[in-house]
PLY file of the C-alpha trace (Angstrom):
ply
format ascii 1.0
element vertex 184
property float x
property float y
property float z
element edge 183
property int vertex1
property int vertex2
end_header
-61.23 304.98 101.27
-64.97 304.78 101.01
-66.61 305.73 97.26
-69.94 306.41 97.82
-72.27 307.70 100.37
-73.88 304.51 100.68
-70.30 302.75 101.83
-70.09 304.92 104.84
-73.28 304.01 105.90
-72.73 299.75 104.99
-69.55 300.57 107.84
-71.26 302.14 110.30
-74.81 300.04 110.14
-72.53 297.15 110.12
-69.93 298.08 113.33
-73.16 298.46 115.34
-74.40 295.13 114.28
-71.29 293.63 115.25
-71.44 295.19 118.54
-74.14 293.49 119.10
-76.83 296.54 118.65
-80.77 294.70 119.38
-81.72 297.73 117.47
-80.12 299.83 114.45
-82.22 302.63 113.06
-80.96 304.16 109.64
-82.18 307.14 108.27
-81.83 308.87 105.06
-83.20 311.87 104.08
-83.11 313.61 100.98
-83.62 317.37 99.18
-82.60 318.66 96.00
-79.54 320.40 98.25
-78.32 317.98 100.68
-78.68 314.28 101.66
-78.40 313.55 105.33
-78.16 309.96 107.20
-78.31 308.89 110.90
-77.32 305.54 112.16
-78.73 304.58 115.97
-78.17 301.54 117.73
-78.89 300.83 121.24
-75.32 298.53 121.65
-72.71 298.35 124.45
-72.00 302.81 123.84
-68.88 304.21 124.03
-67.39 306.36 126.59
-65.92 310.11 125.41
-62.64 308.42 125.39
-63.85 305.66 123.60
-65.28 308.14 120.89
-62.11 309.70 120.99
-60.22 306.90 119.58
-63.47 305.84 117.62
-61.94 308.91 115.41
-58.31 308.31 115.50
-57.07 307.01 112.68
-54.15 305.21 113.96
-55.95 303.68 116.70
-58.25 300.12 116.53
-58.88 297.95 119.75
-58.08 295.12 117.89
-61.58 293.23 118.97
-63.37 293.12 115.66
-60.24 292.64 113.16
-57.49 291.01 115.02
-54.64 291.82 112.33
-55.96 295.11 111.77
-53.26 298.31 112.73
-55.61 301.31 111.97
-59.35 301.91 111.97
-60.00 303.77 109.60
-64.06 303.78 109.02
-65.09 307.25 110.49
-62.29 309.10 110.59
-62.48 309.10 106.47
-65.95 309.97 107.11
-64.85 312.80 109.60
-62.89 313.99 106.39
-64.91 313.36 104.19
-67.56 315.51 105.54
-65.05 318.31 106.12
-63.93 318.50 102.59
-66.82 318.62 101.30
-68.30 321.77 103.71
-70.50 319.03 105.56
-71.43 318.07 108.69
-70.53 314.94 111.22
-72.00 314.78 114.52
-71.49 311.19 116.86
-73.46 310.57 120.55
-72.70 307.51 122.64
-73.75 306.90 126.08
-71.83 303.40 127.84
-74.66 300.80 127.45
-76.90 302.77 125.86
-75.97 303.46 122.43
-74.63 305.40 119.74
-75.73 308.16 117.02
-73.88 309.02 114.13
-75.00 311.46 111.93
-73.74 313.31 109.19
-74.42 315.03 105.67
-73.17 316.09 102.36
-74.30 319.33 100.30
-75.12 318.52 97.24
-73.53 320.54 95.20
-69.94 320.92 96.54
-67.54 318.62 94.05
-65.79 316.99 96.57
-69.74 315.07 98.06
-69.99 312.15 97.59
-72.41 309.88 95.01
-75.10 309.22 96.97
-74.60 305.36 95.57
-76.96 302.25 95.58
-79.74 302.85 98.08
-81.56 300.00 97.25
-78.48 298.04 97.11
-77.01 299.51 100.32
-81.20 298.96 101.97
-80.78 295.04 100.87
-77.25 294.73 102.02
-77.94 296.00 105.91
-81.33 294.45 105.90
-79.59 291.25 105.95
-76.62 291.41 107.66
-76.41 288.38 110.17
-77.68 288.29 113.37
-80.33 288.41 115.95
-81.41 292.12 115.74
-83.66 294.25 114.18
-82.87 297.09 111.51
-85.28 300.18 110.30
-84.72 302.24 107.71
-86.38 305.32 107.39
-86.07 307.29 103.77
-87.44 310.79 102.27
-86.45 312.48 99.68
-88.07 315.92 98.95
-87.62 316.83 95.58
-89.09 319.55 92.99
-88.76 315.75 90.45
-91.08 314.27 93.17
-91.36 313.56 96.88
-90.70 309.65 98.29
-91.20 308.59 101.96
-90.82 305.03 103.19
-90.36 302.34 106.12
-88.82 298.83 106.44
-88.42 296.64 109.30
-86.10 293.81 108.77
-88.58 291.46 110.66
-91.34 292.46 108.56
-89.66 291.97 105.39
-88.81 288.86 106.90
-92.21 287.35 107.54
-93.46 288.55 104.27
-90.76 286.93 102.19
-90.24 283.96 104.10
-86.60 284.85 105.69
-83.71 286.76 103.87
-81.75 284.31 103.55
-83.12 282.76 99.80
-82.18 283.78 96.57
-85.69 284.16 95.68
-86.60 286.35 98.41
-83.37 288.44 98.02
-84.65 289.01 94.31
-88.25 290.11 95.77
-86.42 291.82 98.18
-84.50 293.96 95.47
-87.41 294.83 93.24
-89.27 295.90 95.78
-86.42 298.37 97.28
-86.14 299.44 93.27
-89.71 299.90 93.41
-89.22 302.32 96.52
-87.33 304.61 95.16
-89.59 305.27 92.10
-90.65 308.94 92.19
-95.03 309.57 91.82
-94.12 310.63 88.15
-91.94 307.54 86.96
0 1
1 2
2 3
3 4
4 5
5 6
6 7
7 8
8 9
9 10
10 11
11 12
12 13
13 14
14 15
15 16
16 17
17 18
18 19
19 20
20 21
21 22
22 23
23 24
24 25
25 26
26 27
27 28
28 29
29 30
30 31
31 32
32 33
33 34
34 35
35 36
36 37
37 38
38 39
39 40
40 41
41 42
42 43
43 44
44 45
45 46
46 47
47 48
48 49
49 50
50 51
51 52
52 53
53 54
54 55
55 56
56 57
57 58
58 59
59 60
60 61
61 62
62 63
63 64
64 65
65 66
66 67
67 68
68 69
69 70
70 71
71 72
72 73
73 74
74 75
75 76
76 77
77 78
78 79
79 80
80 81
81 82
82 83
83 84
84 85
85 86
86 87
87 88
88 89
89 90
90 91
91 92
92 93
93 94
94 95
95 96
96 97
97 98
98 99
99 100
100 101
101 102
102 103
103 104
104 105
105 106
106 107
107 108
108 109
109 110
110 111
111 112
112 113
113 114
114 115
115 116
116 117
117 118
118 119
119 120
120 121
121 122
122 123
123 124
124 125
125 126
126 127
127 128
128 129
129 130
130 131
131 132
132 133
133 134
134 135
135 136
136 137
137 138
138 139
139 140
140 141
141 142
142 143
143 144
144 145
145 146
146 147
147 148
148 149
149 150
150 151
151 152
152 153
153 154
154 155
155 156
156 157
157 158
158 159
159 160
160 161
161 162
162 163
163 164
164 165
165 166
166 167
167 168
168 169
169 170
170 171
171 172
172 173
173 174
174 175
175 176
176 177
177 178
178 179
179 180
180 181
181 182
182 183
């Protein structure tokens, strides 16, 4: 089971990349009351029947993980959102892509912690493959607002790739700096 919101985002973004998406977008919007996430991709998409199977914890097509008998990522997310009085949605069109969205109220004891967003963003930006990843992050809070957008392609060009240790260290420092309030 996933511990933090970041775990759900990583799972869904990784699924999109592994399903052959050329463009994956991640949006994380946070207020003092809630955290909302949307992950979109232009991958193979799913029919209504395939979406239903993706939400069934006892189904897996066996393609991604040949020895796995169940697929629990989305079912765990649906369960966590319901338990915390949050929301979950999935829209998909075969041949066009998928959008998964969810939110958690911060005041609910069952809501998972957000987790390490700079670490999450670095992980999903470094997922292997020839795809573009965009991230949009906003936070509106009494303690200060922030907003930024990231492009995997632009970051890779600026850092000379996303494979070397020094590039990854600079990326980490940059992502951490983006999360700092104007008042920090």
